[in-house]
C-alpha positions in Angstrom: -4.7 23.1 5.0 -1.2 24.4 5.7 0.9 23.1 2.9 4.0 25.0 4.1 5.0 25.7 0.5 5.5 29.5 -0.2 3.9 30.8 -3.3 1.7 27.7 -3.8 -2.1 27.8 -4.1 -3.7 24.8 -2.5 -6.5 23.4 -4.7 -9.1 21.3 -2.8 -10.0 19.5 -6.0 -6.5 18.1 -6.6 -5.0 15.0 -5.0 -2.4 15.9 -2.3 1.0 14.1 -2.0 3.0 14.3 1.2 6.7 13.7 0.9 8.7 13.0 4.0 12.4 13.3 3.5 15.3 15.1 5.3 17.2 16.0 2.1 16.2 19.4 0.9 17.4 18.6 -2.7 15.1 15.6 -2.8 12.1 17.6 -1.5 12.8 20.3 -4.2 13.0 17.7 -6.9 9.8 16.0 -5.8 8.0 19.2 -5.4 8.8 20.4 -8.9 7.8 17.1 -10.6 4.7 16.4 -8.5 3.3 19.9 -8.9 4.1 19.7 -12.6 1.7 16.7 -12.8 -1.1 18.7 -11.3 -1.0 17.5 -7.6 -0.9 19.5 -4.4 2.5 19.0 -2.7 3.2 19.2 1.1 6.4 18.0 2.8 8.0 17.2 6.2 11.7 16.9 7.1 11.5 14.3 9.9 9.3 11.3 10.9 7.4 12.9 13.7 6.4 15.9 11.5 5.5 13.5 8.7 3.2 11.4 10.9 1.5 14.6 12.3 0.9 15.9 8.8 -0.7 12.6 7.8 -3.0 13.0 10.8 -3.7 16.7 10.3 -3.5 17.3 6.6 -4.9 14.0 5.4 -2.9 13.6 2.2 -4.0 11.1 -0.6 -0.6 9.5 -0.8 2.7 9.5 1.2 6.2 9.3 -0.1 8.2 8.2 2.9 11.9 8.0 3.2 13.3 5.1 5.4 16.1 6.9 7.1 14.6 10.0 8.9 15.4 12.0 12.0 13.3 11.6 15.2 11.2 8.7 13.8 12.4 6.4 11.0 10.2 5.8 8.0 9.3 2.2 8.9 8.0 3.4 12.3 6.0 6.1 10.6 4.4 3.6 8.2 3.7 1.3 11.1 1.9 4.0 13.0 -0.1 5.1 10.0 -1.4 1.5 9.6 -2.0 1.2 13.4 -4.4 4.2 13.0 -6.2 2.3 10.3 -5.3 4.9 7.7 -5.4 3.2 4.4 -3.9 5.8 2.0 -1.1 4.5 -0.3 2.4 4.6 1.2 5.5 4.5 -1.1 8.7 4.0 0.7 11.9 5.7 -0.5 15.4 4.6 0.4 19.0 4.8 -0.7 19.4 1.3 0.5 18.6 -1.5 -1.9 18.9 -4.6 0.4 16.1 -7.1 0.1 15.5 -7.0 3.9 14.6 -3.3 3.7 12.0 -4.0 1.0 10.5 -6.9 2.9 10.2 -4.9 6.1 8.5 -2.1 4.4 6.0 -4.3 2.8 5.4 -6.3 5.9 4.4 -3.3 7.9 2.0 -2.1 5.3 3.8 -0.1 2.7 2.2 -0.4 -0.8 5.3 0.2 -2.8 9.1 0.7 -2.6 11.5 2.7 -4.7 15.3 2.7 -4.3 17.2 6.0 -4.7 18.4 7.2 -7.1 15.1 6.8 -8.9 13.9 8.3 -12.2 11.1 10.9 -11.9 9.2 9.1 -14.7 9.1 5.9 -12.7 8.2 7.7 -9.5 5.3 9.6 -11.2 4.1 6.3 -12.8 4.0 4.6 -9.4 2.2 7.6 -7.8 -0.4 7.5 -10.4 -0.9 3.8 -10.3 -1.2 3.7 -6.5 -3.7 6.7 -6.5 -5.7 5.1 -9.3 -5.9 1.8 -7.4 -6.9 3.5 -4.1 -9.6 5.5 -6.0 -10.9 2.4 -7.6 -11.3 0.7 -4.2 -13.1 3.7 -2.9 -15.5 3.8 -5.9 -16.7 0.4 -5.0 -18.7 2.1 -2.2 -18.3 -0.8 0.3 -22.0 -1.0 0.6 -23.6 -1.9 3.9 -23.8 -5.7 4.4 -21.4 -6.3 1.6 -20.0 -9.7 2.6 -17.9 -11.9 0.4 -17.7 -15.6 1.5 -15.7 -18.4 0.0 -15.4 -21.7 1.9 -14.2 -20.9 5.5 -13.1 -17.4 4.4 -15.5 -14.4 4.8 -14.6 -10.7 3.9 -16.6 -7.9 5.5 -16.0 -5.0 3.0 -17.6 -2.5 5.3 -15.3 -3.2 8.3 -12.2 -4.1 6.3 -12.2 -7.4 8.2 -11.7 -11.0 7.4 -13.4 -13.9 9.3 -11.7 -17.3 9.2 -13.5 -20.3 10.8 -15.4 -17.8 13.1 -12.3 -15.8 14.1 -12.1 -12.2 13.1 -8.8 -11.1 11.5 -8.7 -7.3 11.7 -4.9 -6.6 11.4 -4.6 -7.1 7.6 -3.0 -4.2 5.7 -4.9 -2.5 2.9 -2.9 -4.4 0.3 -3.3 -7.8 2.0 -7.0 -7.3 2.1 -7.1 -6.3 -1.6 -5.2 -9.5 -2.5 -7.7 -11.6 -0.6 -10.6 -9.8 -2.0 -9.4 -10.1 -5.6 -8.7 -13.8 -5.2 -12.0 -14.4 -3.3 -13.9 -12.9 -6.2 -12.5 -15.7 -8.4 -12.9 -18.8 -6.1 -10.9 -21.8 -7.2 -9.4 -19.8 -10.2 -5.6 -19.7 -10.3 -4.4 -16.1 -10.7 -0.8 -15.6 -11.8 1.7 -13.4 -9.9 1.9 -11.1 -12.8 -1.9 -10.6 -13.0 -2.0 -10.0 -9.2 0.7 -7.4 -9.5 -1.1 -5.6 -12.3 -4.6 -5.8 -11.0 -4.1 -5.3 -7.3 -1.0 -3.1 -7.2 -2.2 -1.3 -10.3 0.9 -1.3 -12.5 2.5 -3.8 -14.8 6.0 -2.9 -15.7 7.6 -1.4 -12.6 6.6 -4.0 -10.0 8.9 -6.6 -8.5 7.2 -10.0 -8.7 8.5 -10.8 -5.2 6.2 -8.2 -3.8 3.4 -10.6 -4.4 5.1 -13.5 -2.7 5.9 -11.4 0.4 2.3 -10.2 0.7 0.9 -13.8 0.3 3.3 -15.0 3.0 2.1 -12.3 5.4 -1.6 -13.1 4.7 -1.0 -16.8 5.4 0.6 -16.0 8.7 -2.7 -14.4 9.7 -5.3 -16.7 8.3 -3.8 -20.2 8.0 -3.5 -22.8 10.8 -0.4 -24.2 9.1 1.5 -21.9 6.8 3.6 -24.8 5.5 0.4 -26.5 4.3 -2.1 -23.7 3.5 -5.7 -24.7 3.0 -7.3 -21.3 2.1 -4.7 -19.3 0.1 -3.2 -22.1 -2.0 -0.2 -22.0 -4.4 -0.4 -23.5 -7.9 3.3 -24.2 -8.3 4.9 -22.3 -11.1 1.8 -20.4 -11.9 0.2 -18.3 -9.0 -2.4 -18.5 -6.2 -6.0 -19.2 -5.7 -8.6 -19.3 -2.9 -9.9 -22.8 -2.1 -13.7 -22.9 -2.7 -14.3 -25.5 0.0 
């Protein structure tokens, strides 16, 4: 693997973090702190280079700035998901508007951090997302592993959802994880806080609205009427559950 970092020794046993940002000072800061935590670090200065490094270098996690030359970060994230690459993507942006966060989550980003950020928070989120990704991989997704609740069926091999005989294959990794977690507890109400902790993998840094955005996107893909959902149901003031019938 070409990590383009002079003086570094790439260790195949370590997780690799790709940072895509056009600010050299940010890259230097990320490099220092990420390598200090024991990860391999690679970088790209524009969106096109970043996407190619995702395809060629196969990092374990991507830190992706929104405003990038040649291809913006949202487009890069969208292409990553179109390629069915399910590594964690954490968006970085100097802009804090709600619309930016929602767009990032809707196209498949796993997390979002607004600049300036503390390195402590960033490292915590990197670890949480890597841990969650690893936990998902450790399940093995054994052949024939089908989870069915009412009219909802999850194929854990193909990363697909079947609703009333219709295959839904365009769910993001996080959307699929939310459905899987809830489907494993049919009829049981799960709080937003619990979903954030168990599915996203962190408790203190997450924005609770992240859960609501993700649920809304799932409903757009699986429900006949999003205004009156019959599969992914809201328990007002508490959380969500999967209807068992």
